[in-house]
C-alpha positions in Angstrom: 103.7 65.6 89.7 104.4 68.0 86.6 102.4 71.4 86.5 100.7 70.1 83.4 99.1 67.3 85.7 98.7 69.3 88.7 96.5 71.8 86.3 94.8 69.0 84.7 93.9 67.5 88.1 92.4 70.6 89.2 90.5 71.0 86.3 88.9 67.8 86.7 88.1 68.5 90.3 86.6 72.2 89.0 84.5 70.4 86.8 83.4 68.0 89.1 82.4 70.6 91.5 80.5 72.7 88.8 78.5 69.8 87.9 76.9 69.0 91.6 76.5 72.7 91.7 74.2 72.6 88.4 72.2 69.8 89.8 71.3 71.5 92.7 70.6 74.7 90.8 68.4 74.5 87.9 67.7 78.2 87.5 69.7 81.6 88.2 69.9 81.9 91.9 71.1 81.3 95.6 69.8 78.3 97.2 70.3 77.2 101.0 71.0 73.8 100.8 70.0 71.2 104.0 73.3 72.1 105.5 72.4 75.7 106.4 76.0 77.2 106.3 76.5 75.9 103.1 75.0 77.6 99.9 74.9 77.5 95.7 75.2 79.9 93.6 74.6 80.4 89.6 74.4 82.5 87.2 74.2 82.4 83.2 74.1 86.4 82.6 76.8 88.9 83.0 74.2 90.3 85.8 74.5 93.6 86.8 75.8 94.7 90.5 74.4 93.3 93.6 75.3 95.3 96.6 74.5 93.9 99.6 76.0 93.0 102.9 78.5 90.0 102.8 78.6 88.2 106.2 82.1 86.0 107.2 82.1 83.2 104.6 84.2 81.3 102.0 83.2 81.7 98.7 85.1 78.9 96.0 84.4 79.4 92.3 83.9 76.3 90.1 83.2 77.8 87.1 83.0 81.6 85.5 84.3 84.8 87.5 83.1 87.7 89.5 84.3 91.2 90.5 83.9 92.3 94.1 83.9 96.5 94.8 84.4 97.1 98.8 84.7 100.9 98.6 87.2 102.1 96.0 89.1 98.4 96.0 88.5 95.8 92.9 88.8 92.3 93.7 88.5 89.8 91.1 88.4 86.2 91.3 87.5 82.3 88.8 87.8 79.1 88.6 90.0 77.3 91.5 90.0 80.8 93.5 88.2 82.1 97.0 87.0 84.7 98.4 86.7 85.0 102.0 85.3 87.7 103.8 85.9 88.2 108.1 83.5 90.4 109.5 80.2 92.0 107.7 81.2 94.4 104.9 78.6 96.1 102.4 80.5 95.9 99.1 79.1 95.0 95.8 79.3 92.1 93.3 79.3 91.9 89.9 79.6 87.9 87.7 81.4 89.4 85.1 82.0 85.9 82.7 78.6 83.4 82.6 76.7 82.2 79.8 73.5 79.9 79.1 76.1 77.2 78.9 78.9 78.2 81.0 76.9 79.7 83.9 78.5 81.0 86.3 78.9 78.2 89.5 80.2 78.9 93.2 79.7 77.4 96.2 79.8 79.4 99.8 80.8 78.4 103.6 79.7 80.6 105.9 82.2 81.0 108.7 81.7 80.9 113.0 83.9 82.9 114.5 83.8 80.6 117.4 85.1 77.8 115.4 88.0 79.6 114.2 88.9 80.6 117.8 88.6 76.5 118.7 90.8 75.9 115.7 93.2 78.3 117.2 93.9 76.5 120.3 94.1 73.7 118.8 96.6 74.7 115.9 98.6 77.4 117.7 99.4 79.3 120.7 96.1 78.9 121.8 95.6 82.4 122.2 94.1 84.9 119.7 95.1 88.0 122.2 98.0 88.9 119.4 95.9 89.0 116.3 96.8 92.6 114.9 93.9 94.2 112.4 93.6 93.0 108.3 91.3 93.8 105.1 88.3 91.9 106.6 88.7 90.4 102.6 90.7 88.4 100.5 90.6 86.9 97.1 93.0 83.7 97.1 94.1 80.2 94.8 92.8 76.9 96.6 94.9 74.6 97.6 94.6 71.0 96.5 93.4 70.0 100.0 90.9 72.7 99.9 89.4 71.9 96.5 89.1 68.0 97.9 87.4 69.4 100.8 84.3 71.5 99.4 84.2 68.1 96.9 83.6 65.9 99.4 81.1 68.7 101.4 79.3 69.2 98.3 79.1 65.6 97.5 77.3 64.8 100.6 74.0 66.6 98.9 73.4 63.6 97.5 73.1 61.6 100.8 71.5 63.6 102.8 71.9 61.5 105.9 75.0 61.8 105.6 75.2 65.4 106.4 74.5 65.6 110.0 78.0 64.0 111.0 79.7 64.3 107.7 79.1 67.5 106.8 80.6 69.8 109.8 83.8 67.9 109.3 84.3 68.8 105.8 83.3 72.4 106.7 86.1 72.5 109.7 88.8 71.1 107.1 87.7 74.0 104.7 88.1 76.1 107.4 91.5 75.3 108.8 93.0 75.2 105.1 91.8 79.1 104.4 93.4 79.6 108.3 96.1 78.3 107.0 96.6 80.4 104.0 99.0 83.3 103.7 96.8 85.6 103.9 94.6 83.4 106.4 95.3 86.8 109.4 92.2 88.2 107.8 90.0 85.1 109.1 92.3 84.7 112.6 90.5 88.4 113.6 87.2 86.9 113.6 88.4 84.9 116.7 86.2 86.3 119.6 89.2 88.0 121.9 91.4 88.6 119.0 92.6 92.0 120.8 91.5 95.3 118.2 90.7 93.3 115.4 87.4 91.8 117.1 86.7 95.2 118.9 86.4 96.7 115.3 84.2 93.6 114.6 82.4 93.9 117.0 81.5 98.3 116.1 80.8 96.9 113.2 78.1 94.8 114.6 77.0 97.7 116.7 76.5 100.2 113.9 75.0 97.4 111.7 72.1 96.9 114.3 71.2 100.7 114.6 72.3 102.0 111.0 69.2 104.2 111.4 70.4 106.1 114.2 73.2 109.0 114.9 76.3 107.6 114.7 78.6 108.6 118.2 82.3 107.8 117.7 83.2 108.6 121.0 81.3 106.0 122.3 81.7 103.5 120.2 85.8 104.3 120.3 85.2 104.2 124.2 83.2 100.8 124.6 86.1 99.5 121.5 88.7 100.7 124.6 90.5 102.8 122.1 90.2 106.5 121.3 88.6 108.3 118.4 91.8 108.4 116.0 92.9 104.8 117.0 89.1 103.4 116.1 88.9 105.7 112.7 92.6 103.4 111.5 91.7 100.2 112.5 88.3 100.6 111.1 89.5 101.5 108.0 92.6 98.5 108.5 89.2 96.3 108.4 86.7 98.0 106.1 88.7 99.9 103.9 86.2 102.8 104.7 85.4 105.0 107.6 82.9 104.2 110.6 80.5 106.5 108.9 81.0 105.7 105.3 80.3 101.9 106.5 76.9 103.4 107.6 76.3 105.1 105.3 76.3 102.3 102.8 74.6 99.9 105.4 71.6 102.5 105.2 71.5 103.3 101.0 71.5 99.7 100.9 68.9 99.1 103.6 66.6 101.6 102.0 67.6 100.3 98.2 65.7 97.0 99.4 62.7 99.0 101.4 62.5 100.5 97.7 62.5 97.5 96.2 60.5 94.9 98.1 58.2 96.9 100.6 55.0 99.8 99.1 57.3 103.0 100.4 58.3 106.7 99.0 61.8 107.1 99.0 61.4 109.9 101.4 59.6 107.4 103.9 62.3 105.3 102.9 65.0 108.0 104.0 63.3 109.1 106.7 63.3 104.9 107.9 67.3 104.5 107.5 68.8 107.7 108.9 68.0 110.6 107.3 66.4 113.7 108.5 67.2 115.3 105.1 65.5 113.5 101.5 67.5 115.9 99.1 70.6 114.5 101.0 69.5 111.1 100.6 68.8 111.1 96.8 72.4 112.6 96.9 73.5 109.9 97.9 71.9 107.5 96.6 72.3 107.9 93.3 76.3 108.8 94.1 76.4 104.7 94.6 74.3 103.3 92.8 74.7 105.5 89.4 70.6 106.6 88.8 68.1 108.8 91.7 66.0 106.4 93.9 63.2 106.3 91.6 65.0 105.6 88.4 66.7 102.6 90.0 64.2 101.3 91.6 61.9 100.7 88.3 64.9 99.4 86.0 65.3 97.2 88.8 62.2 95.9 88.6 62.1 96.0 84.6 65.3 93.6 84.7 63.7 91.2 87.2 61.0 91.1 85.3 62.7 90.4 82.0 64.7 87.6 83.9 61.4 85.8 85.1 59.6 86.1 81.7 62.7 84.6 80.3 62.9 81.7 82.8 58.7 81.0 81.9 
C-alpha cells in the first residue's frame, strides 16, 4: 500500500470515528457511555487550561488537537495520535484546535492495572518484576490496528445489547496494542508487582488519598522498600516532579474545586487541603493557576456562565 493510500485510509477511519463521537455528544463536555471504561469528549472552542488529575487511560484524538502540561513538560497531540497515562497524574490540558464547525473530538478508555498484568503474562515472560520506572505518560501515533479497535468499540454504542460481550474484547485489544507500542513500557509499569514502578504507583495512591496530611517521605520510602533518595529519583522518573510538588498540585487542584463548587472561603479551602498559612496558599495558588484564588474563581464562573448562555 502506498503512503498516500495508507494516509487516505487513516483519514477515512478518523472521519468515521469523529462522526460517531459527534452523534453521541451534542454539546461540549465529557460523556460517560454505557460501557463504563469508555468516555467521549467534545469541545468546540480553544478552551482555557483545565487542571485535573488524569487516571490511567488511553485517549485517542479523532479531530482537533490538544496541549497537555505535566510539570515543565509539554505534550501535543492531534488526529490519529493517542495520549496514554499509566498512573494518576496532576496535569493541565488545553484544546488548541477546535471550532463549532470542526470541534475537538476524542475517545478515552480507562485502563485497569490487573488487565495489564494478565496481558503481560499471556504475551511476555509471565512476570512484571523486572520492569523499570518510566515517565507515566506519552504521546504516540495510533497504528491501523488500534484505530480499527477504537472504531469497533465506538460502533458498539449503536447496539447497546452487544456492549457487555463485545466491548471488553475491543478494549482488551486496544490495551494489547498500546503495550506493543515502542513506548509501551510506560503502561507495563502499571502491572501489580512491577518492581519499583509498582511501588511508586502505590506511593502516588497514598499521597492522593492523604493529600491534606503532612508528607512523611521516610515513612513512604520505607513502605515502598526504598531509601528516601531512591524514592525521590524514581518518583520523578514517573511523574516529572518530586513527591512534595505532586502533593502541592493535588492540594491546589482540590482547593480550586472546592472554591468552584462549594460555599467556602479561600482560607477555609486552604485549611481543608492541608495548608496552615493562608498567605502561602494564596501565593502557591496564584503561581499554579496564574491568578489569586478569588480572582481566578470569579473569572472561571464568568466563563462558565457565558458558555451556558451561548449553549442556550
